[in-house]
BALOBA-1460 file (C-alpha; in Angstrom, 3 decimals):
// residues 226
<rec num="1" residu="m" x="233.512" y="8.923" z="-103.755"/>
<rec num="2" residu="k" x="235.079" y="5.432" z="-102.103"/>
<rec num="3" residu="t" x="231.552" y="4.691" z="-100.057"/>
<rec num="4" residu="w" x="229.420" y="5.058" z="-103.530"/>
<rec num="5" residu="i" x="232.613" y="2.631" z="-105.135"/>
<rec num="6" residu="i" x="232.207" y="0.508" z="-102.176"/>
<rec num="7" residu="a" x="228.273" y="0.815" z="-103.000"/>
<rec num="8" residu="l" x="228.593" y="-0.073" z="-106.443"/>
<rec num="9" residu="a" x="230.564" y="-3.218" z="-105.642"/>
<rec num="10" residu="l" x="228.174" y="-4.836" z="-103.329"/>
<rec num="11" residu="l" x="225.297" y="-4.332" z="-105.609"/>
<rec num="12" residu="p" x="225.574" y="-8.049" z="-107.540"/>
<rec num="13" residu="v" x="226.355" y="-9.514" z="-104.015"/>
<rec num="14" residu="m" x="222.910" y="-7.704" z="-102.733"/>
<rec num="15" residu="a" x="221.207" y="-8.862" z="-105.684"/>
<rec num="16" residu="a" x="222.734" y="-12.640" z="-105.632"/>
<rec num="17" residu="a" x="221.351" y="-12.565" z="-101.996"/>
<rec num="18" residu="q" x="218.067" y="-10.867" z="-102.919"/>
<rec num="19" residu="s" x="217.569" y="-13.667" z="-105.477"/>
<rec num="20" residu="s" x="218.465" y="-16.543" z="-103.012"/>
<rec num="21" residu="r" x="215.989" y="-15.855" z="-100.687"/>
<rec num="22" residu="e" x="213.373" y="-15.430" z="-102.605"/>
<rec num="23" residu="e" x="214.176" y="-18.777" z="-104.228"/>
<rec num="24" residu="a" x="213.852" y="-20.285" z="-100.848"/>
<rec num="25" residu="w" x="210.767" y="-18.888" z="-100.308"/>
<rec num="26" residu="r" x="209.309" y="-20.376" z="-103.440"/>
<rec num="27" residu="w" x="210.754" y="-23.367" z="-102.678"/>
<rec num="28" residu="c" x="210.251" y="-23.396" z="-98.583"/>
<rec num="29" residu="a" x="206.505" y="-21.783" z="-99.526"/>
<rec num="30" residu="r" x="205.698" y="-24.992" z="-102.247"/>
<rec num="31" residu="q" x="204.634" y="-22.516" z="-105.163"/>
<rec num="32" residu="d" x="205.449" y="-24.745" z="-107.287"/>
<rec num="33" residu="t" x="204.360" y="-28.557" z="-107.253"/>
<rec num="34" residu="a" x="206.511" y="-29.633" z="-108.914"/>
<rec num="35" residu="i" x="209.064" y="-29.163" z="-105.985"/>
<rec num="36" residu="s" x="210.112" y="-31.965" z="-103.875"/>
<rec num="37" residu="r" x="209.162" y="-31.830" z="-100.097"/>
<rec num="38" residu="q" x="213.250" y="-32.533" z="-99.714"/>
<rec num="39" residu="a" x="213.844" y="-29.216" z="-101.456"/>
<rec num="40" residu="q" x="211.144" y="-27.803" z="-99.787"/>
<rec num="41" residu="i" x="212.975" y="-28.301" z="-96.748"/>
<rec num="42" residu="t" x="215.884" y="-26.934" z="-98.228"/>
<rec num="43" residu="g" x="214.593" y="-23.800" z="-99.045"/>
<rec num="44" residu="c" x="212.909" y="-23.802" z="-94.930"/>
<rec num="45" residu="s" x="216.313" y="-24.205" z="-93.711"/>
<rec num="46" residu="w" x="218.099" y="-21.613" z="-95.996"/>
<rec num="47" residu="l" x="215.705" y="-18.926" z="-94.567"/>
<rec num="48" residu="i" x="216.366" y="-20.354" z="-90.883"/>
<rec num="49" residu="d" x="219.658" y="-19.907" z="-90.558"/>
<rec num="50" residu="s" x="220.068" y="-16.991" z="-93.110"/>
<rec num="51" residu="g" x="218.939" y="-14.409" z="-89.527"/>
<rec num="52" residu="q" x="217.673" y="-12.412" z="-91.960"/>
<rec num="53" residu="e" x="213.352" y="-13.050" z="-91.222"/>
<rec num="54" residu="t" x="211.357" y="-11.306" z="-88.804"/>
<rec num="55" residu="p" x="210.358" y="-13.559" z="-86.319"/>
<rec num="56" residu="q" x="206.837" y="-14.121" z="-87.902"/>
<rec num="57" residu="n" x="208.632" y="-15.111" z="-91.789"/>
<rec num="58" residu="q" x="210.512" y="-17.248" z="-89.146"/>
<rec num="59" residu="a" x="207.816" y="-18.861" z="-87.821"/>
<rec num="60" residu="i" x="206.535" y="-19.659" z="-91.518"/>
<rec num="61" residu="a" x="209.140" y="-20.916" z="-92.906"/>
<rec num="62" residu="l" x="209.593" y="-23.330" z="-89.562"/>
<rec num="63" residu="n" x="205.709" y="-24.397" z="-90.094"/>
<rec num="64" residu="s" x="206.234" y="-25.054" z="-93.642"/>
<rec num="65" residu="r" x="209.611" y="-27.280" z="-92.752"/>
<rec num="66" residu="g" x="207.970" y="-28.964" z="-90.793"/>
<rec num="67" residu="i" x="204.683" y="-29.446" z="-92.645"/>
<rec num="68" residu="a" x="207.552" y="-31.118" z="-95.333"/>
<rec num="69" residu="r" x="209.269" y="-33.477" z="-92.669"/>
<rec num="70" residu="a" x="205.880" y="-34.755" z="-91.287"/>
<rec num="71" residu="t" x="204.660" y="-35.459" z="-94.595"/>
<rec num="72" residu="l" x="208.580" y="-37.262" z="-95.354"/>
<rec num="73" residu="g" x="207.667" y="-39.553" z="-91.611"/>
<rec num="74" residu="d" x="210.156" y="-37.402" z="-89.650"/>
<rec num="75" residu="q" x="207.593" y="-36.902" z="-86.853"/>
<rec num="76" residu="a" x="209.977" y="-35.986" z="-84.797"/>
<rec num="77" residu="g" x="211.471" y="-33.198" z="-86.414"/>
<rec num="78" residu="a" x="208.110" y="-32.097" z="-87.295"/>
<rec num="79" residu="m" x="207.114" y="-31.822" z="-83.317"/>
<rec num="80" residu="v" x="210.674" y="-29.639" z="-83.150"/>
<rec num="81" residu="d" x="209.625" y="-27.215" z="-85.824"/>
<rec num="82" residu="y" x="206.132" y="-26.387" z="-84.313"/>
<rec num="83" residu="t" x="207.512" y="-26.248" z="-81.261"/>
<rec num="84" residu="e" x="209.853" y="-23.395" z="-82.101"/>
<rec num="85" residu="a" x="207.900" y="-21.665" z="-84.266"/>
<rec num="86" residu="i" x="205.618" y="-21.082" z="-81.274"/>
<rec num="87" residu="r" x="208.855" y="-20.320" z="-79.165"/>
<rec num="88" residu="t" x="209.757" y="-17.726" z="-82.346"/>
<rec num="89" residu="n" x="206.021" y="-16.563" z="-82.709"/>
<rec num="90" residu="p" x="203.675" y="-17.165" z="-79.672"/>
<rec num="91" residu="q" x="200.668" y="-14.930" z="-81.756"/>
<rec num="92" residu="n" x="200.857" y="-17.514" z="-84.379"/>
<rec num="93" residu="t" x="197.885" y="-19.726" z="-84.381"/>
<rec num="94" residu="t" x="198.505" y="-22.144" z="-87.305"/>
<rec num="95" residu="s" x="202.038" y="-23.481" z="-84.946"/>
<rec num="96" residu="f" x="199.369" y="-24.700" z="-82.474"/>
<rec num="97" residu="n" x="197.131" y="-25.811" z="-84.819"/>
<rec num="98" residu="l" x="200.150" y="-27.781" z="-86.763"/>
<rec num="99" residu="r" x="201.217" y="-29.003" z="-83.099"/>
<rec num="100" residu="g" x="198.026" y="-29.776" z="-82.300"/>
<rec num="101" residu="l" x="197.120" y="-32.170" z="-85.325"/>
<rec num="102" residu="l" x="200.881" y="-33.730" z="-84.677"/>
<rec num="103" residu="r" x="200.154" y="-34.692" z="-81.636"/>
<rec num="104" residu="a" x="196.758" y="-36.289" z="-82.535"/>
<rec num="105" residu="a" x="198.370" y="-38.415" z="-84.828"/>
<rec num="106" residu="q" x="200.834" y="-39.718" z="-82.145"/>
<rec num="107" residu="g" x="198.069" y="-40.035" z="-79.921"/>
<rec num="108" residu="d" x="198.740" y="-37.724" z="-77.481"/>
<rec num="109" residu="r" x="195.104" y="-35.595" z="-77.739"/>
<rec num="110" residu="v" x="195.275" y="-34.332" z="-74.272"/>
<rec num="111" residu="g" x="198.543" y="-32.423" z="-75.690"/>
<rec num="112" residu="a" x="196.420" y="-31.764" z="-78.844"/>
<rec num="113" residu="i" x="193.176" y="-30.414" z="-77.261"/>
<rec num="114" residu="s" x="195.635" y="-28.189" z="-75.040"/>
<rec num="115" residu="d" x="197.016" y="-26.714" z="-78.362"/>
<rec num="116" residu="y" x="193.948" y="-26.325" z="-79.962"/>
<rec num="117" residu="t" x="192.266" y="-24.435" z="-77.045"/>
<rec num="118" residu="e" x="195.515" y="-22.107" z="-77.390"/>
<rec num="119" residu="a" x="194.887" y="-21.514" z="-81.065"/>
<rec num="120" residu="i" x="191.118" y="-20.634" z="-80.239"/>
<rec num="121" residu="r" x="192.095" y="-18.262" z="-77.339"/>
<rec num="122" residu="l" x="194.956" y="-16.406" z="-79.854"/>
<rec num="123" residu="n" x="191.624" y="-16.789" z="-82.949"/>
<rec num="124" residu="p" x="187.971" y="-17.154" z="-81.822"/>
<rec num="125" residu="q" x="187.106" y="-17.268" z="-85.478"/>
<rec num="126" residu="y" x="189.469" y="-19.999" z="-86.519"/>
<rec num="127" residu="a" x="186.809" y="-22.716" z="-87.639"/>
<rec num="128" residu="l" x="189.248" y="-25.587" z="-88.534"/>
<rec num="129" residu="v" x="190.176" y="-25.765" z="-85.286"/>
<rec num="130" residu="y" x="186.847" y="-25.702" z="-83.706"/>
<rec num="131" residu="n" x="186.472" y="-29.010" z="-85.943"/>
<rec num="132" residu="n" x="189.944" y="-30.345" z="-85.069"/>
<rec num="133" residu="r" x="189.637" y="-29.971" z="-80.659"/>
<rec num="134" residu="g" x="186.290" y="-31.430" z="-81.205"/>
<rec num="135" residu="l" x="187.901" y="-34.666" z="-83.265"/>
<rec num="136" residu="a" x="190.816" y="-34.926" z="-80.287"/>
<rec num="137" residu="r" x="187.475" y="-34.839" z="-77.440"/>
<rec num="138" residu="a" x="185.506" y="-37.246" z="-79.293"/>
<rec num="139" residu="g" x="188.539" y="-39.473" z="-78.926"/>
<rec num="140" residu="e" x="188.593" y="-39.223" z="-75.210"/>
<rec num="141" residu="g" x="184.916" y="-39.517" z="-75.460"/>
<rec num="142" residu="d" x="183.831" y="-36.268" z="-75.148"/>
<rec num="143" residu="r" x="181.380" y="-36.586" z="-76.886"/>
<rec num="144" residu="a" x="179.412" y="-33.734" z="-75.686"/>
<rec num="145" residu="g" x="182.055" y="-31.509" z="-75.970"/>
<rec num="146" residu="a" x="182.932" y="-32.399" z="-79.918"/>
<rec num="147" residu="i" x="179.628" y="-31.608" z="-80.990"/>
<rec num="148" residu="a" x="179.346" y="-28.174" z="-79.176"/>
<rec num="149" residu="d" x="183.348" y="-28.196" z="-80.779"/>
<rec num="150" residu="y" x="181.591" y="-29.126" z="-83.763"/>
<rec num="151" residu="t" x="178.633" y="-26.737" z="-83.592"/>
<rec num="152" residu="e" x="180.215" y="-23.723" z="-83.150"/>
<rec num="153" residu="a" x="182.509" y="-24.970" z="-86.172"/>
<rec num="154" residu="i" x="179.572" y="-24.435" z="-88.244"/>
<rec num="155" residu="r" x="178.160" y="-21.289" z="-87.195"/>
<rec num="156" residu="l" x="181.340" y="-19.865" z="-88.003"/>
<rec num="157" residu="n" x="181.105" y="-21.589" z="-91.375"/>
<rec num="158" residu="p" x="178.276" y="-23.028" z="-92.473"/>
<rec num="159" residu="q" x="179.326" y="-24.456" z="-95.480"/>
<rec num="160" residu="y" x="181.903" y="-27.087" z="-93.268"/>
<rec num="161" residu="a" x="180.044" y="-30.108" z="-94.623"/>
<rec num="162" residu="q" x="183.093" y="-32.158" z="-92.788"/>
<rec num="163" residu="a" x="181.870" y="-30.582" z="-89.578"/>
<rec num="164" residu="y" x="178.601" y="-31.270" z="-90.686"/>
<rec num="165" residu="n" x="179.583" y="-35.632" z="-90.669"/>
<rec num="166" residu="n" x="181.629" y="-34.995" z="-88.034"/>
<rec num="167" residu="r" x="178.861" y="-33.714" z="-85.618"/>
<rec num="168" residu="g" x="176.316" y="-36.635" z="-86.903"/>
<rec num="169" residu="f" x="179.309" y="-39.315" z="-86.223"/>
<rec num="170" residu="s" x="178.755" y="-37.887" z="-82.276"/>
<rec num="171" residu="r" x="175.568" y="-37.845" z="-82.341"/>
<rec num="172" residu="a" x="175.588" y="-41.830" z="-83.958"/>
<rec num="173" residu="a" x="177.580" y="-42.414" z="-80.641"/>
<rec num="174" residu="l" x="174.663" y="-40.664" z="-78.415"/>
<rec num="175" residu="k" x="172.316" y="-43.303" z="-79.876"/>
<rec num="176" residu="d" x="170.667" y="-39.771" z="-81.746"/>
<rec num="177" residu="f" x="170.601" y="-41.236" z="-85.419"/>
<rec num="178" residu="a" x="167.427" y="-39.206" z="-85.935"/>
<rec num="179" residu="g" x="169.888" y="-36.071" z="-85.591"/>
<rec num="180" residu="a" x="172.453" y="-37.798" z="-87.180"/>
<rec num="181" residu="i" x="170.828" y="-38.179" z="-90.236"/>
<rec num="182" residu="a" x="170.178" y="-34.835" z="-90.657"/>
<rec num="183" residu="d" x="173.341" y="-33.561" z="-90.486"/>
<rec num="184" residu="y" x="175.013" y="-36.065" z="-93.158"/>
<rec num="185" residu="n" x="172.145" y="-34.655" z="-94.970"/>
<rec num="186" residu="e" x="173.096" y="-31.614" z="-94.639"/>
<rec num="187" residu="a" x="177.353" y="-32.958" z="-95.166"/>
<rec num="188" residu="i" x="175.845" y="-34.770" z="-98.582"/>
<rec num="189" residu="r" x="173.700" y="-31.295" z="-99.328"/>
<rec num="190" residu="l" x="177.493" y="-29.524" z="-98.938"/>
<rec num="191" residu="d" x="179.282" y="-31.970" z="-100.846"/>
<rec num="192" residu="p" x="177.145" y="-35.019" z="-102.708"/>
<rec num="193" residu="k" x="180.803" y="-36.598" z="-103.911"/>
<rec num="194" residu="f" x="181.258" y="-37.029" z="-99.738"/>
<rec num="195" residu="a" x="181.669" y="-40.964" z="-99.792"/>
<rec num="196" residu="d" x="181.940" y="-40.965" z="-95.758"/>
<rec num="197" residu="a" x="178.999" y="-39.101" z="-94.984"/>
<rec num="198" residu="f" x="176.757" y="-41.488" z="-97.246"/>
<rec num="199" residu="n" x="178.521" y="-44.459" z="-95.352"/>
<rec num="200" residu="n" x="177.833" y="-43.065" z="-92.201"/>
<rec num="201" residu="r" x="174.310" y="-42.385" z="-93.321"/>
<rec num="202" residu="a" x="173.368" y="-45.574" z="-94.080"/>
<rec num="203" residu="d" x="174.778" y="-46.712" z="-90.445"/>
<rec num="204" residu="a" x="172.416" y="-44.503" z="-89.669"/>
<rec num="205" residu="r" x="169.473" y="-45.494" z="-91.799"/>
<rec num="206" residu="s" x="170.385" y="-49.204" z="-90.351"/>
<rec num="207" residu="a" x="170.429" y="-47.988" z="-86.737"/>
<rec num="208" residu="l" x="166.587" y="-46.869" z="-87.559"/>
<rec num="209" residu="g" x="165.820" y="-50.005" z="-89.788"/>
<rec num="210" residu="d" x="165.920" y="-48.091" z="-92.403"/>
<rec num="211" residu="r" x="166.961" y="-50.950" z="-94.613"/>
<rec num="212" residu="a" x="166.281" y="-49.709" z="-98.024"/>
<rec num="213" residu="g" x="167.449" y="-46.126" z="-97.274"/>
<rec num="214" residu="a" x="170.739" y="-47.964" z="-95.989"/>
<rec num="215" residu="t" x="171.697" y="-50.263" z="-98.702"/>
<rec num="216" residu="a" x="170.866" y="-46.660" z="-101.164"/>
<rec num="217" residu="d" x="173.861" y="-45.231" z="-99.253"/>
<rec num="218" residu="f" x="176.280" y="-47.778" z="-99.319"/>
<rec num="219" residu="r" x="176.061" y="-48.106" z="-102.728"/>
<rec num="220" residu="e" x="176.476" y="-44.806" z="-103.650"/>
<rec num="221" residu="a" x="179.232" y="-44.537" z="-101.065"/>
<rec num="222" residu="l" x="180.343" y="-47.786" z="-103.021"/>
<rec num="223" residu="r" x="180.253" y="-45.558" z="-106.567"/>
<rec num="224" residu="i" x="181.406" y="-42.272" z="-105.352"/>
<rec num="225" residu="d" x="184.818" y="-44.039" z="-103.736"/>
<rec num="226" residu="r" x="185.563" y="-46.075" z="-107.616"/>
C-alpha cells in the first residue's frame, strides 16, 4: 500500500518531466519556425544536460544546437557541439557532414574533405555529402576529384540540380565548355529558376563565342534574381 502511495505522489512530477522533455524537443528540433535560435539552444541544452537521452538522441540534440549556434555566428560553439556529437555517436553521418560544412566555411577544406569522406564511408548513398566534398575538392584545385564526386551525387540523385551546376562549373574551369553547357542545361531543366545556372551558362557560352546566347542567359539570371 505504501508503495502505491509513493507512486501516486510521483505521477505529477513524472508527467511534468515528460511535458518538459517534449517541449524541449519541440524547441530543439525547431518544429515551429517562430521558435528563435536562442530558444532552440535552450531546448537542446535542456536535453543534453538532462542525462536522460540515448547516445543517438544526444547526438541529434548536439547537432541541432550546433546549427543554432552557427546560425547566430558562434562557430567555435558549433564546432564543439559537432565534435561532441561525433564522440557521442561515431556512426552519425550528419555530424560529420555538419562539421565538414563548418570547416569548409572556416577555410579548412582539407579537414572538411576528411569529415565528408568519413560520412561517405558510413553512408555511401549520401548524395549531399558527395556534392559537398566536390565543392571542397574544387576549392583545393582538384577539379577531376570534384567532377567524380558530383558525378556520383548525380548517379545517386538524378534530380540534383545543384550537383549538375557544380559539375558544369568544374568542367568550365577545365575548359570543357561544351560539357559545362550540357550540365547547366540539365540544371536549368530541373530547376527553371536556377539563376546561378543561367549565369554560369552565359559565361560558358561567351567563352565559345555565343554572344547572343550569353546575353539571353545573363538577362534571364537578372530577371530571376529581381
